[in-house]
BADOVEX-843057 format. One line per field, with one value per atom (N, C-alpha, C): residue number from 1; residue in one letter; atom name; z, x, y. Coordinates in pm, 1 decimal, padded with zeros to 6 digits. Each point is the difference from the previous one (the first is absolute). Layout:
! residues N
resi: NUM,... .
resn: a,... .
name: CA,... .
pz: Z,... .
px: X,... .
py: Y,... .
//
This chain:
! residues 86
resi: 1,1,1,2,2,2,3,3,3,4,4,4,5,5,5,6,6,6,7,7,7,8,8,8,9,9,9,10,10,10,11,11,11,12,12,12,13,13,13,14,14,14,15,15,15,16,16,16,17,17,17,18,18,18,19,19,19,20,20,20,21,21,21,22,22,22,23,23,23,24,24,24,25,25,25,26,26,26,27,27,27,28,28,28,29,29,29,30,30,30,31,31,31,32,32,32,33,33,33,34,34,34,35,35,35,36,36,36,37,37,37,38,38,38,39,39,39,40,40,40,41,41,41,42,42,42,43,43,43,44,44,44,45,45,45,46,46,46,47,47,47,48,48,48,49,49,49,50,50,50,51,51,51,52,52,52,53,53,53,54,54,54,55,55,55,56,56,56,57,57,57,58,58,58,59,59,59,60,60,60,61,61,61,62,62,62,63,63,63,64,64,64,65,65,65,66,66,66,67,67,67,68,68,68,69,69,69,70,70,70,71,71,71,72,72,72,73,73,73,74,74,74,75,75,75,76,76,76,77,77,77,78,78,78,79,79,79,80,80,80,81,81,81,82,82,82,83,83,83,84,84,84,85,85,85,86,86,86 .
resn: m,m,m,t,t,t,w,w,w,k,k,k,v,v,v,e,e,e,r,r,r,t,t,t,p,p,p,g,g,g,r,r,r,p,p,p,l,l,l,c,c,c,r,r,r,t,t,t,e,e,e,d,d,d,g,g,g,l,l,l,f,f,f,a,a,a,v,v,v,p,p,p,l,l,l,r,r,r,l,l,l,t,t,t,r,r,r,d,d,d,g,g,g,d,d,d,h,h,h,l,l,l,t,t,t,d,d,d,t,t,t,a,a,a,l,l,l,t,t,t,l,l,l,t,t,t,p,p,p,a,a,a,e,e,e,a,a,a,e,e,e,h,h,h,l,l,l,h,h,h,a,a,a,a,a,a,l,l,l,c,c,c,r,r,r,a,a,a,l,l,l,d,d,d,g,g,g,q,q,q,p,p,p,a,a,a,p,p,p,p,p,p,s,s,s,a,a,a,p,p,p,d,d,d,c,c,c,r,r,r,q,q,q,s,s,s,g,g,g,r,r,r,t,t,t,s,s,s,p,p,p,g,g,g,t,t,t,a,a,a,r,r,r,i,i,i,a,a,a,g,g,g,r,r,r,a,a,a .
name: N,CA,C,N,CA,C,N,CA,C,N,CA,C,N,CA,C,N,CA,C,N,CA,C,N,CA,C,N,CA,C,N,CA,C,N,CA,C,N,CA,C,N,CA,C,N,CA,C,N,CA,C,N,CA,C,N,CA,C,N,CA,C,N,CA,C,N,CA,C,N,CA,C,N,CA,C,N,CA,C,N,CA,C,N,CA,C,N,CA,C,N,CA,C,N,CA,C,N,CA,C,N,CA,C,N,CA,C,N,CA,C,N,CA,C,N,CA,C,N,CA,C,N,CA,C,N,CA,C,N,CA,C,N,CA,C,N,CA,C,N,CA,C,N,CA,C,N,CA,C,N,CA,C,N,CA,C,N,CA,C,N,CA,C,N,CA,C,N,CA,C,N,CA,C,N,CA,C,N,CA,C,N,CA,C,N,CA,C,N,CA,C,N,CA,C,N,CA,C,N,CA,C,N,CA,C,N,CA,C,N,CA,C,N,CA,C,N,CA,C,N,CA,C,N,CA,C,N,CA,C,N,CA,C,N,CA,C,N,CA,C,N,CA,C,N,CA,C,N,CA,C,N,CA,C,N,CA,C,N,CA,C,N,CA,C,N,CA,C,N,CA,C,N,CA,C,N,CA,C,N,CA,C,N,CA,C,N,CA,C,N,CA,C,N,CA,C,N,CA,C .
pz: 00945.8,-00098.0,-00005.5,00010.2,-00003.7,-00116.1,-00087.8,-00113.5,00034.4,-00051.8,00022.3,-00127.7,-00038.1,-00113.5,00055.2,-00025.2,00049.4,-00101.0,00017.2,-00087.5,00017.3,-00109.2,00004.9,00060.3,00109.7,00063.9,-00096.3,00000.8,-00079.0,-00148.5,-00045.3,-00142.3,-00016.8,-00055.5,-00016.1,-00118.2,00002.8,-00114.4,-00119.2,-00118.4,-00117.0,-00123.0,-00105.8,-00128.4,-00085.8,-00071.5,-00090.4,-00135.4,-00086.6,-00132.1,-00082.4,00027.5,-00077.3,00068.9,00099.0,00061.7,00112.5,00044.0,00113.3,00129.9,00110.1,00131.8,00061.9,00059.4,00062.6,00149.7,00079.2,00145.5,00042.0,00044.6,00039.8,00122.7,-00007.6,00108.0,00034.6,00127.3,00048.1,00051.3,-00038.9,00041.2,00093.8,00118.6,00095.3,00044.6,00037.4,00054.6,00127.0,00110.0,00130.9,00033.3,-00039.1,00030.1,-00097.1,-00094.1,-00097.8,-00127.1,-00040.8,-00121.9,-00120.2,-00078.7,-00118.1,-00126.6,-00018.0,-00122.3,00013.5,-00083.5,-00017.5,-00137.1,-00007.8,-00125.2,-00002.2,-00091.1,-00004.1,-00044.2,00057.9,-00044.4,-00103.8,-00122.7,-00103.9,-00023.0,-00012.5,-00015.6,-00116.6,-00074.9,-00102.1,00073.1,-00068.2,00066.1,00053.7,-00073.6,00047.4,00124.5,00002.1,00117.8,00119.6,-00023.7,00107.6,00056.0,-00087.1,00045.4,00085.9,-00041.0,00078.1,00135.3,00002.5,00126.4,00089.2,-00058.1,00076.0,00062.4,-00078.1,00050.8,00111.3,-00017.8,00101.3,00129.9,-00011.1,00119.4,00068.8,-00078.5,00059.0,00077.2,-00057.8,00069.2,00127.2,-00007.0,00116.8,00110.6,-00036.7,00098.1,00050.2,-00065.0,00036.9,00146.8,00072.1,00141.9,00090.9,-00055.5,00080.0,00011.0,00115.9,00011.1,-00081.1,-00067.4,-00080.1,00089.6,-00015.2,00077.8,-00052.3,00079.5,-00043.0,-00131.8,-00028.7,-00121.0,-00122.4,00014.3,-00110.4,-00114.7,-00123.4,-00113.2,00010.7,-00077.1,00012.0,-00026.0,-00079.4,-00025.5,00123.5,00102.8,00124.4,00114.2,-00022.2,00107.5,00032.8,00122.6,00041.5,-00087.0,-00008.8,-00086.2,-00128.9,-00032.2,-00115.7,00052.3,-00064.7,00041.5,-00121.0,00025.4,-00108.7,-00031.8,-00120.7,-00033.6,00098.2,00058.5,00094.3,00132.6,00032.2,00128.0,-00015.4,-00122.2,-00021.1,00041.5,00057.1,00044.1,-00061.3,-00032.4,-00047.0,00122.8,00021.7,00120.4,-00011.2,-00118.0,-00014.8,-00146.7,-00028.0,-00138.2,-00019.7,-00120.9,-00031.7,-00044.3 .
px: 01016.2,00050.7,-00095.4,00055.0,-00079.1,00043.2,-00096.3,00023.8,-00054.2,00066.0,-00045.9,00020.4,-00104.0,00007.7,-00028.2,00088.4,-00017.2,00054.8,-00035.7,00054.1,00151.5,00070.9,00145.8,00037.1,00074.9,00036.5,00076.7,-00037.5,00072.6,-00031.4,-00091.9,-00035.2,-00145.8,-00026.1,-00137.7,-00069.5,-00131.4,-00077.9,00040.1,00005.5,00038.9,-00076.8,00011.5,-00059.2,00107.8,-00037.2,00094.3,-00005.4,00093.6,00004.7,-00125.3,-00064.1,-00119.6,-00129.6,00009.8,-00118.1,-00062.7,00064.2,-00050.3,00050.5,-00061.8,00046.3,00075.5,00113.9,00080.9,00010.6,-00046.9,00008.5,00115.9,00112.5,00115.1,-00031.6,00031.8,-00026.5,00124.9,00010.3,00110.5,-00058.2,00061.4,-00042.8,00105.2,-00046.6,00090.4,-00060.5,00088.4,-00042.1,00078.5,-00073.3,00062.5,00100.8,-00034.9,00085.5,00113.8,00021.6,00108.0,-00053.1,00065.9,-00038.6,00026.5,-00106.2,00015.2,00015.7,-00090.6,00007.4,-00085.7,00029.6,-00085.7,-00063.6,-00126.0,-00073.6,-00100.1,-00092.6,-00101.9,-00133.1,-00105.2,-00135.0,-00032.6,-00027.0,-00033.1,-00150.5,-00054.1,-00143.5,-00029.2,-00104.6,-00046.6,-00066.4,-00022.8,-00071.7,-00136.3,-00073.0,-00129.8,00016.8,00099.5,00024.5,00039.6,00079.9,00040.3,-00121.6,-00093.0,-00123.0,-00083.3,-00012.5,-00077.0,00065.8,00132.5,00070.5,-00017.5,00011.9,-00019.9,-00139.5,-00102.1,-00137.3,-00017.0,00056.8,-00011.3,00069.1,00114.7,00069.9,-00078.2,-00058.5,-00083.0,-00116.6,-00066.1,-00112.1,00048.9,00112.1,00052.6,00041.6,00047.6,00045.0,-00111.9,-00115.8,-00110.6,-00035.4,-00008.8,-00033.7,00120.6,00116.9,00121.6,00063.7,00050.1,00065.4,00129.8,00023.2,00121.8,00115.2,00117.3,00115.6,00047.6,00076.2,00046.9,00079.5,00066.1,00081.4,-00078.4,-00131.5,-00082.5,-00004.7,-00017.1,-00011.4,-00127.0,-00005.6,-00111.2,-00136.4,-00007.2,-00130.0,-00054.2,00082.7,-00044.5,-00016.3,00029.5,-00010.3,-00145.5,-00024.9,-00136.1,-00058.1,-00130.4,-00066.6,-00046.4,00054.3,-00045.2,-00081.7,-00110.3,-00080.3,-00032.3,-00027.0,-00039.3,-00146.7,-00044.8,-00141.0,-00094.4,00043.2,-00085.2,-00018.2,00088.8,-00011.8,-00038.0,-00013.2,-00038.8,-00145.7,-00028.0,-00135.1,-00042.2,-00126.3,-00054.4,-00046.8,00058.8,-00029.7,-00129.4,-00035.4,-00121.3,-00032.3,-00114.9,-00040.6,-00026.1,00030.2,-00021.4,-00142.0 .
py: -02430.5,00092.3,00119.7,00121.9,00122.5,00087.6,00028.1,00088.6,00137.7,00103.1,00135.9,00081.3,00074.3,00092.1,00138.2,00094.4,00135.9,00099.6,00126.9,00103.0,00004.9,00018.2,00010.3,00135.0,00001.1,00126.5,00091.4,00127.4,00098.9,00002.2,-00084.1,-00002.4,00038.9,00117.6,00045.1,-00066.6,00003.3,-00043.5,00087.6,-00058.7,00077.7,-00047.2,00078.0,-00037.7,-00062.4,-00103.5,-00064.1,00071.0,-00032.5,00062.1,-00029.5,-00112.9,-00035.0,00043.5,00091.2,00058.3,-00079.0,-00106.5,-00076.9,00061.6,-00037.5,00041.2,-00116.9,00027.0,-00105.1,00026.7,-00096.0,00006.8,-00090.4,00057.6,-00081.1,-00085.6,-00127.8,-00093.3,-00080.3,-00036.3,-00083.8,-00130.5,-00110.3,-00133.0,-00058.2,-00043.0,-00064.1,-00132.9,-00091.6,-00129.3,-00023.2,-00021.5,-00020.0,00109.6,00126.0,00114.6,00022.4,-00091.6,00015.8,00065.3,00108.3,00070.3,-00090.6,-00024.3,-00084.9,00082.9,00096.3,00080.2,00124.6,00098.2,00116.3,-00013.4,00034.4,-00008.8,00114.6,-00001.6,00104.5,-00058.7,00050.5,-00029.5,00106.5,-00039.5,00096.4,00000.1,00119.6,00018.3,00093.2,-00030.2,00093.1,00117.2,00112.0,00109.2,-00044.6,-00083.4,-00048.2,-00086.3,-00087.0,-00084.2,00086.1,00104.1,00090.7,00072.8,00041.8,00065.8,-00094.2,-00124.9,-00097.4,-00026.2,-00009.9,-00020.1,00122.3,00118.7,00123.5,00002.3,-00031.3,-00000.9,-00103.2,-00117.7,-00104.9,00041.8,00064.7,00047.0,00111.3,00091.1,00106.1,-00058.6,-00100.1,-00064.1,-00069.2,-00065.7,-00070.9,00097.1,00119.1,00098.9,00089.9,-00004.2,00087.3,-00020.0,00109.4,-00005.6,-00013.0,-00025.9,-00010.8,00138.6,00039.8,00130.1,00001.5,00112.1,00014.4,00043.9,-00062.4,00045.3,00135.8,00074.8,00132.3,-00003.0,-00110.6,-00009.2,-00046.6,-00015.7,-00050.5,00100.7,-00048.0,00091.8,00084.1,00108.0,00093.8,-00063.0,-00104.9,-00062.5,-00070.1,-00017.6,-00064.6,00099.3,00127.8,00098.1,00028.4,00046.9,00029.4,00111.4,00000.2,00096.3,-00064.1,-00114.3,-00076.0,-00116.7,-00027.4,-00114.3,-00084.2,-00123.9,-00087.6,00024.7,-00032.3,00019.5,-00068.6,-00108.9,-00071.2,00070.8,00096.4,00069.0,00145.6,00050.9,00139.1,00020.0,00115.3,00032.0,00133.8,00011.3,00127.7,00076.0,00121.3,00076.1,00078.9,00041.4,00079.3,00017.7,00055.1,00021.2,00147.9,00046.4,00141.6,00024.5 .
//
């Protein structure tokens, strides 16, 4: 038996009426669609997930379709270098 959880196609992340973030997810088992649901996160939980994803992606090349926070020219604090002193 193989379970799979993935983003629901065509459904963007959104904010709920109570200020949470909802990440639409699709659950399948052995290739059969079982249900669509959402992972709901508080703003603090979303910030922690964002930070964890940034750390995990650090050093990986961004694809052309990546959001602006992943485009070249931005570096993480761990890779920033001081070029000179005034």
